[in-house]
PyMOL Python script that loads the backbone (N, CA, C, O; Angstrom):
from pymol import cmd

cmd.read_pdbstr("""\
ATOM      1  N   MET A   1      13.155  -0.001  -6.569  1.00  0.00           N
ATOM      2  CA  MET A   1      11.949  -0.788  -6.349  1.00  0.00           C
ATOM      3  C   MET A   1      12.292  -1.980  -5.459  1.00  0.00           C
ATOM      4  O   MET A   1      13.386  -2.537  -5.543  1.00  0.00           O
ATOM      5  N   THR A   2      11.365  -2.352  -4.627  1.00  0.00           N
ATOM      6  CA  THR A   2      11.567  -3.481  -3.741  1.00  0.00           C
ATOM      7  C   THR A   2      11.185  -4.776  -4.453  1.00  0.00           C
ATOM      8  O   THR A   2      10.783  -4.763  -5.617  1.00  0.00           O
ATOM      9  N   SER A   3      11.312  -5.869  -3.751  1.00  0.00           N
ATOM     10  CA  SER A   3      10.995  -7.180  -4.311  1.00  0.00           C
ATOM     11  C   SER A   3       9.532  -7.257  -4.736  1.00  0.00           C
ATOM     12  O   SER A   3       8.658  -6.656  -4.112  1.00  0.00           O
ATOM     13  N   ILE A   4       9.283  -8.003  -5.803  1.00  0.00           N
ATOM     14  CA  ILE A   4       7.930  -8.180  -6.320  1.00  0.00           C
ATOM     15  C   ILE A   4       7.381  -9.491  -5.775  1.00  0.00           C
ATOM     16  O   ILE A   4       7.942 -10.561  -6.009  1.00  0.00           O
ATOM     17  N   ASN A   5       6.265  -9.389  -5.038  1.00  0.00           N
ATOM     18  CA  ASN A   5       5.724 -10.572  -4.376  1.00  0.00           C
ATOM     19  C   ASN A   5       4.259 -10.846  -4.660  1.00  0.00           C
ATOM     20  O   ASN A   5       3.726 -11.849  -4.186  1.00  0.00           O
ATOM     21  N   ASN A   6       3.582  -9.980  -5.425  1.00  0.00           N
ATOM     22  CA  ASN A   6       2.162 -10.200  -5.677  1.00  0.00           C
ATOM     23  C   ASN A   6       1.764  -9.586  -7.018  1.00  0.00           C
ATOM     24  O   ASN A   6       2.508  -8.779  -7.574  1.00  0.00           O
ATOM     25  N   PRO A   7       0.593  -9.964  -7.542  1.00  0.00           N
ATOM     26  CA  PRO A   7       0.165  -9.478  -8.861  1.00  0.00           C
ATOM     27  C   PRO A   7       0.071  -7.951  -8.980  1.00  0.00           C
ATOM     28  O   PRO A   7       0.354  -7.399 -10.043  1.00  0.00           O
ATOM     29  N   ALA A   8      -0.316  -7.276  -7.916  1.00  0.00           N
ATOM     30  CA  ALA A   8      -0.400  -5.807  -7.978  1.00  0.00           C
ATOM     31  C   ALA A   8       0.983  -5.193  -8.194  1.00  0.00           C
ATOM     32  O   ALA A   8       1.126  -4.245  -8.966  1.00  0.00           O
ATOM     33  N   GLU A   9       1.992  -5.722  -7.523  1.00  0.00           N
ATOM     34  CA  GLU A   9       3.353  -5.229  -7.703  1.00  0.00           C
ATOM     35  C   GLU A   9       3.859  -5.545  -9.112  1.00  0.00           C
ATOM     36  O   GLU A   9       4.580  -4.750  -9.715  1.00  0.00           O
ATOM     37  N   VAL A  10       3.471  -6.712  -9.627  1.00  0.00           N
ATOM     38  CA  VAL A  10       3.857  -7.083 -10.997  1.00  0.00           C
ATOM     39  C   VAL A  10       3.270  -6.068 -11.975  1.00  0.00           C
ATOM     40  O   VAL A  10       3.985  -5.549 -12.833  1.00  0.00           O
ATOM     41  N   ARG A  11       1.978  -5.783 -11.853  1.00  0.00           N
ATOM     42  CA  ARG A  11       1.330  -4.815 -12.756  1.00  0.00           C
ATOM     43  C   ARG A  11       2.018  -3.457 -12.691  1.00  0.00           C
ATOM     44  O   ARG A  11       2.263  -2.828 -13.720  1.00  0.00           O
ATOM     45  N   LYS A  12       2.324  -3.013 -11.489  1.00  0.00           N
ATOM     46  CA  LYS A  12       3.000  -1.718 -11.322  1.00  0.00           C
ATOM     47  C   LYS A  12       4.370  -1.736 -12.007  1.00  0.00           C
ATOM     48  O   LYS A  12       4.751  -0.772 -12.672  1.00  0.00           O
ATOM     49  N   HIS A  13       5.098  -2.828 -11.840  1.00  0.00           N
ATOM     50  CA  HIS A  13       6.415  -2.976 -12.463  1.00  0.00           C
ATOM     51  C   HIS A  13       6.286  -2.940 -13.988  1.00  0.00           C
ATOM     52  O   HIS A  13       7.003  -2.193 -14.653  1.00  0.00           O
ATOM     53  N   ILE A  14       5.383  -3.735 -14.537  1.00  0.00           N
ATOM     54  CA  ILE A  14       5.213  -3.813 -15.990  1.00  0.00           C
ATOM     55  C   ILE A  14       4.754  -2.477 -16.558  1.00  0.00           C
ATOM     56  O   ILE A  14       5.236  -2.046 -17.606  1.00  0.00           O
ATOM     57  N   GLU A  15       3.835  -1.827 -15.878  1.00  0.00           N
ATOM     58  CA  GLU A  15       3.311  -0.549 -16.362  1.00  0.00           C
ATOM     59  C   GLU A  15       4.324   0.592 -16.243  1.00  0.00           C
ATOM     60  O   GLU A  15       4.097   1.673 -16.787  1.00  0.00           O
ATOM     61  N   SER A  16       5.431   0.370 -15.542  1.00  0.00           N
ATOM     62  CA  SER A  16       6.440   1.417 -15.395  1.00  0.00           C
ATOM     63  C   SER A  16       7.268   1.604 -16.668  1.00  0.00           C
ATOM     64  O   SER A  16       8.038   2.559 -16.771  1.00  0.00           O
ATOM     65  N   PHE A  17       7.114   0.707 -17.628  1.00  0.00           N
ATOM     66  CA  PHE A  17       7.878   0.780 -18.874  1.00  0.00           C
ATOM     67  C   PHE A  17       7.063   1.492 -19.952  1.00  0.00           C
ATOM     68  O   PHE A  17       5.870   1.235 -20.118  1.00  0.00           O
ATOM     69  N   ALA A  18       7.720   2.380 -20.674  1.00  0.00           N
ATOM     70  CA  ALA A  18       7.072   3.097 -21.770  1.00  0.00           C
ATOM     71  C   ALA A  18       7.133   2.260 -23.044  1.00  0.00           C
ATOM     72  O   ALA A  18       8.091   1.523 -23.273  1.00  0.00           O
ATOM     73  N   ARG A  19       6.104   2.385 -23.857  1.00  0.00           N
ATOM     74  CA  ARG A  19       6.064   1.673 -25.140  1.00  0.00           C
ATOM     75  C   ARG A  19       7.189   2.180 -26.025  1.00  0.00           C
ATOM     76  O   ARG A  19       7.332   3.387 -26.218  1.00  0.00           O
ATOM     77  N   PRO A  20       7.994   1.262 -26.570  1.00  0.00           N
ATOM     78  CA  PRO A  20       9.107   1.668 -27.441  1.00  0.00           C
ATOM     79  C   PRO A  20       8.607   2.293 -28.747  1.00  0.00           C
ATOM     80  O   PRO A  20       7.520   1.976 -29.229  1.00  0.00           O
ATOM     81  N   ASN A  21       9.409   3.167 -29.292  1.00  0.00           N
ATOM     82  CA  ASN A  21       9.100   3.739 -30.601  1.00  0.00           C
ATOM     83  C   ASN A  21       8.972   2.611 -31.615  1.00  0.00           C
ATOM     84  O   ASN A  21       9.773   1.677 -31.628  1.00  0.00           O
ATOM     85  N   GLY A  22       7.967   2.708 -32.454  1.00  0.00           N
ATOM     86  CA  GLY A  22       7.766   1.708 -33.483  1.00  0.00           C
ATOM     87  C   GLY A  22       6.889   0.545 -33.063  1.00  0.00           C
ATOM     88  O   GLY A  22       6.486  -0.253 -33.909  1.00  0.00           O
ATOM     89  N   TYR A  23       6.585   0.428 -31.783  1.00  0.00           N
ATOM     90  CA  TYR A  23       5.702  -0.637 -31.295  1.00  0.00           C
ATOM     91  C   TYR A  23       4.270  -0.119 -31.331  1.00  0.00           C
ATOM     92  O   TYR A  23       3.967   0.937 -30.776  1.00  0.00           O
ATOM     93  N   SER A  24       3.396  -0.869 -31.987  1.00  0.00           N
ATOM     94  CA  SER A  24       1.988  -0.477 -32.005  1.00  0.00           C
ATOM     95  C   SER A  24       1.397  -0.693 -30.615  1.00  0.00           C
ATOM     96  O   SER A  24       1.917  -1.493 -29.837  1.00  0.00           O
ATOM     97  N   PRO A  25       0.323   0.009 -30.303  1.00  0.00           N
ATOM     98  CA  PRO A  25      -0.334  -0.235 -29.015  1.00  0.00           C
ATOM     99  C   PRO A  25      -0.741  -1.704 -28.850  1.00  0.00           C
ATOM    100  O   PRO A  25      -0.643  -2.250 -27.751  1.00  0.00           O
ATOM    101  N   TYR A  26      -1.192  -2.341 -29.921  1.00  0.00           N
ATOM    102  CA  TYR A  26      -1.583  -3.753 -29.840  1.00  0.00           C
ATOM    103  C   TYR A  26      -0.377  -4.626 -29.473  1.00  0.00           C
ATOM    104  O   TYR A  26      -0.453  -5.440 -28.553  1.00  0.00           O
ATOM    105  N   ALA A  27       0.734  -4.450 -30.198  1.00  0.00           N
ATOM    106  CA  ALA A  27       1.932  -5.252 -29.920  1.00  0.00           C
ATOM    107  C   ALA A  27       2.431  -5.012 -28.497  1.00  0.00           C
ATOM    108  O   ALA A  27       2.887  -5.945 -27.835  1.00  0.00           O
ATOM    109  N   TRP A  28       2.348  -3.779 -28.025  1.00  0.00           N
ATOM    110  CA  TRP A  28       2.793  -3.450 -26.669  1.00  0.00           C
ATOM    111  C   TRP A  28       1.909  -4.137 -25.628  1.00  0.00           C
ATOM    112  O   TRP A  28       2.410  -4.660 -24.632  1.00  0.00           O
ATOM    113  N   ASN A  29       0.595  -4.136 -25.861  1.00  0.00           N
ATOM    114  CA  ASN A  29      -0.307  -4.808 -24.924  1.00  0.00           C
ATOM    115  C   ASN A  29      -0.054  -6.308 -24.882  1.00  0.00           C
ATOM    116  O   ASN A  29      -0.116  -6.911 -23.811  1.00  0.00           O
ATOM    117  N   VAL A  30       0.229  -6.919 -26.026  1.00  0.00           N
ATOM    118  CA  VAL A  30       0.566  -8.349 -26.065  1.00  0.00           C
ATOM    119  C   VAL A  30       1.859  -8.593 -25.291  1.00  0.00           C
ATOM    120  O   VAL A  30       1.959  -9.549 -24.521  1.00  0.00           O
ATOM    121  N   THR A  31       2.833  -7.736 -25.497  1.00  0.00           N
ATOM    122  CA  THR A  31       4.114  -7.856 -24.797  1.00  0.00           C
ATOM    123  C   THR A  31       3.911  -7.802 -23.287  1.00  0.00           C
ATOM    124  O   THR A  31       4.462  -8.623 -22.554  1.00  0.00           O
ATOM    125  N   LYS A  32       3.129  -6.848 -22.825  1.00  0.00           N
ATOM    126  CA  LYS A  32       2.884  -6.712 -21.383  1.00  0.00           C
ATOM    127  C   LYS A  32       2.089  -7.902 -20.849  1.00  0.00           C
ATOM    128  O   LYS A  32       2.332  -8.355 -19.731  1.00  0.00           O
ATOM    129  N   ARG A  33       1.147  -8.409 -21.635  1.00  0.00           N
ATOM    130  CA  ARG A  33       0.347  -9.557 -21.194  1.00  0.00           C
ATOM    131  C   ARG A  33       1.237 -10.792 -21.016  1.00  0.00           C
ATOM    132  O   ARG A  33       1.073 -11.544 -20.056  1.00  0.00           O
ATOM    133  N   ILE A  34       2.164 -10.996 -21.928  1.00  0.00           N
ATOM    134  CA  ILE A  34       3.056 -12.158 -21.819  1.00  0.00           C
ATOM    135  C   ILE A  34       4.000 -11.993 -20.634  1.00  0.00           C
ATOM    136  O   ILE A  34       4.270 -12.962 -19.924  1.00  0.00           O
ATOM    137  N   ALA A  35       4.501 -10.794 -20.411  1.00  0.00           N
ATOM    138  CA  ALA A  35       5.336 -10.551 -19.227  1.00  0.00           C
ATOM    139  C   ALA A  35       4.538 -10.856 -17.962  1.00  0.00           C
ATOM    140  O   ALA A  35       5.069 -11.444 -17.020  1.00  0.00           O
ATOM    141  N   GLN A  36       3.271 -10.461 -17.937  1.00  0.00           N
ATOM    142  CA  GLN A  36       2.400 -10.754 -16.789  1.00  0.00           C
ATOM    143  C   GLN A  36       2.250 -12.261 -16.599  1.00  0.00           C
ATOM    144  O   GLN A  36       2.318 -12.746 -15.470  1.00  0.00           O
ATOM    145  N   GLU A  37       2.046 -13.008 -17.685  1.00  0.00           N
ATOM    146  CA  GLU A  37       1.922 -14.465 -17.596  1.00  0.00           C
ATOM    147  C   GLU A  37       3.184 -15.093 -17.017  1.00  0.00           C
ATOM    148  O   GLU A  37       3.112 -16.008 -16.197  1.00  0.00           O
ATOM    149  N   ILE A  38       4.334 -14.598 -17.447  1.00  0.00           N
ATOM    150  CA  ILE A  38       5.605 -15.124 -16.941  1.00  0.00           C
ATOM    151  C   ILE A  38       5.720 -14.848 -15.438  1.00  0.00           C
ATOM    152  O   ILE A  38       6.125 -15.723 -14.672  1.00  0.00           O
ATOM    153  N   TRP A  39       5.367 -13.645 -15.026  1.00  0.00           N
ATOM    154  CA  TRP A  39       5.401 -13.311 -13.600  1.00  0.00           C
ATOM    155  C   TRP A  39       4.405 -14.153 -12.810  1.00  0.00           C
ATOM    156  O   TRP A  39       4.712 -14.604 -11.707  1.00  0.00           O
ATOM    157  N   ASP A  40       3.198 -14.372 -13.375  1.00  0.00           N
ATOM    158  CA  ASP A  40       2.204 -15.190 -12.681  1.00  0.00           C
ATOM    159  C   ASP A  40       2.753 -16.593 -12.425  1.00  0.00           C
ATOM    160  O   ASP A  40       2.576 -17.141 -11.338  1.00  0.00           O
ATOM    161  N   CYS A  41       3.414 -17.168 -13.419  1.00  0.00           N
ATOM    162  CA  CYS A  41       4.022 -18.488 -13.232  1.00  0.00           C
ATOM    163  C   CYS A  41       5.115 -18.433 -12.169  1.00  0.00           C
ATOM    164  O   CYS A  41       5.202 -19.310 -11.309  1.00  0.00           O
ATOM    165  N   HIS A  42       5.939 -17.406 -12.235  1.00  0.00           N
ATOM    166  CA  HIS A  42       7.021 -17.250 -11.256  1.00  0.00           C
ATOM    167  C   HIS A  42       6.473 -17.178  -9.834  1.00  0.00           C
ATOM    168  O   HIS A  42       6.963 -17.861  -8.934  1.00  0.00           O
ATOM    169  N   LEU A  43       5.453 -16.342  -9.640  1.00  0.00           N
ATOM    170  CA  LEU A  43       4.888 -16.187  -8.298  1.00  0.00           C
ATOM    171  C   LEU A  43       4.224 -17.467  -7.802  1.00  0.00           C
ATOM    172  O   LEU A  43       4.184 -17.723  -6.599  1.00  0.00           O
ATOM    173  N   ALA A  44       3.702 -18.269  -8.727  1.00  0.00           N
ATOM    174  CA  ALA A  44       3.038 -19.524  -8.355  1.00  0.00           C
ATOM    175  C   ALA A  44       4.020 -20.699  -8.274  1.00  0.00           C
ATOM    176  O   ALA A  44       3.625 -21.814  -7.933  1.00  0.00           O
ATOM    177  N   GLY A  45       5.296 -20.452  -8.587  1.00  0.00           N
ATOM    178  CA  GLY A  45       6.295 -21.515  -8.541  1.00  0.00           C
ATOM    179  C   GLY A  45       6.200 -22.500  -9.691  1.00  0.00           C
ATOM    180  O   GLY A  45       6.672 -23.632  -9.586  1.00  0.00           O
ATOM    181  N   ARG A  46       5.581 -22.067 -10.806  1.00  0.00           N
ATOM    182  CA  ARG A  46       5.449 -22.918 -11.996  1.00  0.00           C
ATOM    183  C   ARG A  46       6.432 -22.478 -13.064  1.00  0.00           C
ATOM    184  O   ARG A  46       6.840 -21.317 -13.113  1.00  0.00           O
ATOM    185  N   SER A  47       6.806 -23.416 -13.916  1.00  0.00           N
ATOM    186  CA  SER A  47       7.651 -23.093 -15.063  1.00  0.00           C
ATOM    187  C   SER A  47       6.811 -22.450 -16.150  1.00  0.00           C
ATOM    188  O   SER A  47       5.628 -22.758 -16.296  1.00  0.00           O
ATOM    189  N   TYR A  48       7.423 -21.561 -16.907  1.00  0.00           N
ATOM    190  CA  TYR A  48       6.778 -20.975 -18.075  1.00  0.00           C
ATOM    191  C   TYR A  48       7.310 -21.736 -19.274  1.00  0.00           C
ATOM    192  O   TYR A  48       8.516 -21.735 -19.523  1.00  0.00           O
ATOM    193  N   SER A  49       6.431 -22.383 -20.018  1.00  0.00           N
ATOM    194  CA  SER A  49       6.892 -23.314 -21.050  1.00  0.00           C
ATOM    195  C   SER A  49       6.792 -22.793 -22.477  1.00  0.00           C
ATOM    196  O   SER A  49       7.276 -23.453 -23.397  1.00  0.00           O
ATOM    197  N   ARG A  50       6.188 -21.647 -22.689  1.00  0.00           N
ATOM    198  CA  ARG A  50       6.078 -21.123 -24.048  1.00  0.00           C
ATOM    199  C   ARG A  50       7.374 -20.446 -24.466  1.00  0.00           C
ATOM    200  O   ARG A  50       8.153 -20.022 -23.613  1.00  0.00           O
ATOM    201  N   PRO A  51       7.617 -20.338 -25.789  1.00  0.00           N
ATOM    202  CA  PRO A  51       8.827 -19.642 -26.263  1.00  0.00           C
ATOM    203  C   PRO A  51       8.824 -18.172 -25.837  1.00  0.00           C
ATOM    204  O   PRO A  51       7.771 -17.537 -25.773  1.00  0.00           O
ATOM    205  N   VAL A  52      10.001 -17.646 -25.551  1.00  0.00           N
ATOM    206  CA  VAL A  52      10.138 -16.253 -25.130  1.00  0.00           C
ATOM    207  C   VAL A  52      11.173 -15.592 -26.039  1.00  0.00           C
ATOM    208  O   VAL A  52      12.376 -15.685 -25.798  1.00  0.00           O
ATOM    209  N   ASN A  53      10.691 -14.927 -27.079  1.00  0.00           N
ATOM    210  CA  ASN A  53      11.569 -14.227 -28.017  1.00  0.00           C
ATOM    211  C   ASN A  53      10.896 -12.928 -28.437  1.00  0.00           C
ATOM    212  O   ASN A  53       9.933 -12.944 -29.203  1.00  0.00           O
ATOM    213  N   PHE A  54      11.395 -11.815 -27.942  1.00  0.00           N
ATOM    214  CA  PHE A  54      10.822 -10.513 -28.261  1.00  0.00           C
ATOM    215  C   PHE A  54      11.903  -9.595 -28.795  1.00  0.00           C
ATOM    216  O   PHE A  54      13.095  -9.860 -28.641  1.00  0.00           O
ATOM    217  N   MET A  55      11.475  -8.521 -29.419  1.00  0.00           N
ATOM    218  CA  MET A  55      12.425  -7.642 -30.085  1.00  0.00           C
ATOM    219  C   MET A  55      12.583  -6.289 -29.407  1.00  0.00           C
ATOM    220  O   MET A  55      13.043  -5.333 -30.031  1.00  0.00           O
ATOM    221  N   CYS A  56      12.206  -6.199 -28.135  1.00  0.00           N
ATOM    222  CA  CYS A  56      12.446  -4.928 -27.438  1.00  0.00           C
ATOM    223  C   CYS A  56      13.069  -5.223 -26.073  1.00  0.00           C
ATOM    224  O   CYS A  56      12.698  -6.173 -25.383  1.00  0.00           O
ATOM    225  N   ASN A  57      14.011  -4.387 -25.721  1.00  0.00           N
ATOM    226  CA  ASN A  57      14.707  -4.567 -24.443  1.00  0.00           C
ATOM    227  C   ASN A  57      13.775  -4.392 -23.253  1.00  0.00           C
ATOM    228  O   ASN A  57      13.999  -4.986 -22.198  1.00  0.00           O
ATOM    229  N   GLU A  58      12.740  -3.588 -23.412  1.00  0.00           N
ATOM    230  CA  GLU A  58      11.805  -3.354 -22.313  1.00  0.00           C
ATOM    231  C   GLU A  58      11.155  -4.654 -21.851  1.00  0.00           C
ATOM    232  O   GLU A  58      10.942  -4.852 -20.655  1.00  0.00           O
ATOM    233  N   PHE A  59      10.841  -5.536 -22.792  1.00  0.00           N
ATOM    234  CA  PHE A  59      10.240  -6.812 -22.408  1.00  0.00           C
ATOM    235  C   PHE A  59      11.172  -7.579 -21.479  1.00  0.00           C
ATOM    236  O   PHE A  59      10.738  -8.088 -20.446  1.00  0.00           O
ATOM    237  N   TYR A  60      12.431  -7.664 -21.835  1.00  0.00           N
ATOM    238  CA  TYR A  60      13.386  -8.416 -21.015  1.00  0.00           C
ATOM    239  C   TYR A  60      13.579  -7.766 -19.654  1.00  0.00           C
ATOM    240  O   TYR A  60      13.803  -8.460 -18.662  1.00  0.00           O
ATOM    241  N   GLN A  61      13.495  -6.450 -19.597  1.00  0.00           N
ATOM    242  CA  GLN A  61      13.581  -5.764 -18.310  1.00  0.00           C
ATOM    243  C   GLN A  61      12.356  -6.052 -17.455  1.00  0.00           C
ATOM    244  O   GLN A  61      12.448  -6.110 -16.229  1.00  0.00           O
ATOM    245  N   MET A  62      11.212  -6.232 -18.101  1.00  0.00           N
ATOM    246  CA  MET A  62       9.984  -6.549 -17.371  1.00  0.00           C
ATOM    247  C   MET A  62      10.077  -7.889 -16.645  1.00  0.00           C
ATOM    248  O   MET A  62       9.465  -8.067 -15.592  1.00  0.00           O
ATOM    249  N   ILE A  63      10.837  -8.828 -17.199  1.00  0.00           N
ATOM    250  CA  ILE A  63      10.915 -10.164 -16.605  1.00  0.00           C
ATOM    251  C   ILE A  63      12.193 -10.350 -15.788  1.00  0.00           C
ATOM    252  O   ILE A  63      12.677 -11.469 -15.614  1.00  0.00           O
ATOM    253  N   GLN A  64      12.723  -9.249 -15.296  1.00  0.00           N
ATOM    254  CA  GLN A  64      13.866  -9.270 -14.381  1.00  0.00           C
ATOM    255  C   GLN A  64      13.421  -8.789 -13.008  1.00  0.00           C
ATOM    256  O   GLN A  64      12.517  -7.962 -12.882  1.00  0.00           O
ATOM    257  N   MET A  65      14.076  -9.326 -11.983  1.00  0.00           N
ATOM    258  CA  MET A  65      13.858  -8.821 -10.632  1.00  0.00           C
ATOM    259  C   MET A  65      14.464  -7.417 -10.577  1.00  0.00           C
ATOM    260  O   MET A  65      15.655  -7.253 -10.839  1.00  0.00           O
ATOM    261  N   PRO A  66      13.671  -6.414 -10.243  1.00  0.00           N
ATOM    262  CA  PRO A  66      14.172  -5.040 -10.266  1.00  0.00           C
ATOM    263  C   PRO A  66      15.385  -4.807  -9.365  1.00  0.00           C
ATOM    264  O   PRO A  66      16.282  -4.038  -9.712  1.00  0.00           O
ATOM    265  N   GLU A  67      15.408  -5.465  -8.222  1.00  0.00           N
ATOM    266  CA  GLU A  67      16.497  -5.195  -7.275  1.00  0.00           C
ATOM    267  C   GLU A  67      17.805  -5.888  -7.630  1.00  0.00           C
ATOM    268  O   GLU A  67      18.868  -5.449  -7.192  1.00  0.00           O
ATOM    269  N   THR A  68      17.750  -6.975  -8.424  1.00  0.00           N
ATOM    270  CA  THR A  68      18.969  -7.723  -8.731  1.00  0.00           C
ATOM    271  C   THR A  68      19.285  -7.808 -10.216  1.00  0.00           C
ATOM    272  O   THR A  68      20.429  -8.061 -10.594  1.00  0.00           O
ATOM    273  N   GLY A  69      18.273  -7.597 -11.064  1.00  0.00           N
ATOM    274  CA  GLY A  69      18.475  -7.747 -12.502  1.00  0.00           C
ATOM    275  C   GLY A  69      18.438  -9.189 -12.968  1.00  0.00           C
ATOM    276  O   GLY A  69      18.638  -9.465 -14.151  1.00  0.00           O
ATOM    277  N   GLU A  70      18.181 -10.123 -12.037  1.00  0.00           N
ATOM    278  CA  GLU A  70      18.107 -11.537 -12.412  1.00  0.00           C
ATOM    279  C   GLU A  70      16.793 -11.810 -13.131  1.00  0.00           C
ATOM    280  O   GLU A  70      15.741 -11.295 -12.755  1.00  0.00           O
ATOM    281  N   TYR A  71      16.878 -12.630 -14.171  1.00  0.00           N
ATOM    282  CA  TYR A  71      15.672 -13.027 -14.890  1.00  0.00           C
ATOM    283  C   TYR A  71      14.870 -14.001 -14.044  1.00  0.00           C
ATOM    284  O   TYR A  71      15.431 -14.795 -13.289  1.00  0.00           O
ATOM    285  N   ILE A  72      13.547 -13.930 -14.179  1.00  0.00           N
ATOM    286  CA  ILE A  72      12.681 -14.808 -13.389  1.00  0.00           C
ATOM    287  C   ILE A  72      12.426 -16.134 -14.086  1.00  0.00           C
ATOM    288  O   ILE A  72      11.780 -17.017 -13.523  1.00  0.00           O
ATOM    289  N   ILE A  73      12.928 -16.279 -15.308  1.00  0.00           N
ATOM    290  CA  ILE A  73      12.930 -17.562 -16.014  1.00  0.00           C
ATOM    291  C   ILE A  73      14.368 -17.821 -16.447  1.00  0.00           C
ATOM    292  O   ILE A  73      15.152 -16.878 -16.551  1.00  0.00           O
ATOM    293  N   PRO A  74      14.729 -19.069 -16.701  1.00  0.00           N
ATOM    294  CA  PRO A  74      16.115 -19.352 -17.084  1.00  0.00           C
ATOM    295  C   PRO A  74      16.536 -18.603 -18.345  1.00  0.00           C
ATOM    296  O   PRO A  74      15.845 -18.661 -19.362  1.00  0.00           O
ATOM    297  N   ARG A  75      17.638 -17.919 -18.281  1.00  0.00           N
ATOM    298  CA  ARG A  75      18.164 -17.118 -19.399  1.00  0.00           C
ATOM    299  C   ARG A  75      18.421 -17.995 -20.619  1.00  0.00           C
ATOM    300  O   ARG A  75      18.286 -17.530 -21.751  1.00  0.00           O
ATOM    301  N   ALA A  76      18.783 -19.234 -20.408  1.00  0.00           N
ATOM    302  CA  ALA A  76      19.067 -20.137 -21.528  1.00  0.00           C
ATOM    303  C   ALA A  76      17.818 -20.445 -22.340  1.00  0.00           C
ATOM    304  O   ALA A  76      17.919 -20.950 -23.458  1.00  0.00           O
ATOM    305  N   GLY A  77      16.650 -20.150 -21.802  1.00  0.00           N
ATOM    306  CA  GLY A  77      15.395 -20.484 -22.463  1.00  0.00           C
ATOM    307  C   GLY A  77      14.891 -19.446 -23.445  1.00  0.00           C
ATOM    308  O   GLY A  77      13.811 -19.618 -24.009  1.00  0.00           O
ATOM    309  N   PHE A  78      15.648 -18.357 -23.671  1.00  0.00           N
ATOM    310  CA  PHE A  78      15.171 -17.363 -24.622  1.00  0.00           C
ATOM    311  C   PHE A  78      16.319 -16.670 -25.325  1.00  0.00           C
ATOM    312  O   PHE A  78      17.448 -16.616 -24.836  1.00  0.00           O
ATOM    313  N   LYS A  79      15.987 -16.140 -26.491  1.00  0.00           N
ATOM    314  CA  LYS A  79      16.950 -15.408 -27.308  1.00  0.00           C
ATOM    315  C   LYS A  79      16.603 -13.941 -27.242  1.00  0.00           C
ATOM    316  O   LYS A  79      15.445 -13.563 -27.416  1.00  0.00           O
ATOM    317  N   MET A  80      17.594 -13.114 -26.992  1.00  0.00           N
ATOM    318  CA  MET A  80      17.376 -11.673 -26.956  1.00  0.00           C
ATOM    319  C   MET A  80      17.813 -11.087 -28.296  1.00  0.00           C
ATOM    320  O   MET A  80      18.924 -11.338 -28.763  1.00  0.00           O
ATOM    321  N   TYR A  81      16.937 -10.312 -28.898  1.00  0.00           N
ATOM    322  CA  TYR A  81      17.257  -9.640 -30.146  1.00  0.00           C
ATOM    323  C   TYR A  81      17.899  -8.281 -29.856  1.00  0.00           C
ATOM    324  O   TYR A  81      17.479  -7.567 -28.946  1.00  0.00           O
ATOM    325  N   GLY A  82      18.886  -7.948 -30.616  1.00  0.00           N
ATOM    326  CA  GLY A  82      19.498  -6.630 -30.489  1.00  0.00           C
ATOM    327  C   GLY A  82      20.355  -6.458 -29.253  1.00  0.00           C
ATOM    328  O   GLY A  82      20.733  -5.337 -28.914  1.00  0.00           O
ATOM    329  N   ALA A  83      20.670  -7.555 -28.573  1.00  0.00           N
ATOM    330  CA  ALA A  83      21.492  -7.427 -27.357  1.00  0.00           C
ATOM    331  C   ALA A  83      22.728  -8.289 -27.469  1.00  0.00           C
ATOM    332  O   ALA A  83      23.545  -8.319 -26.549  1.00  0.00           O
TER     333      ALA A  83
END
""", "prot")
cmd.dss("prot")
cmd.show_as("cartoon", "prot")
cmd.util.cbc("prot")
cmd.orient("prot")
């Protein structure tokens, strides 16, 4: 995947992830919505100030640059479960 530069590319990136086993459709939609909010802040050059703590690896992959694997928010600002 190439660099993500607009909301349509963000949606495509987020939607490329399958819902993990055990995640309800509601929880998955909330997870994707928060990933979208983080990307929206990133694209607008704003900081994301809410806590970021999720229990599925897919969420953390959603908030990484696909081409580099770098997180779009500071890694020190969140705790990864199960990693």
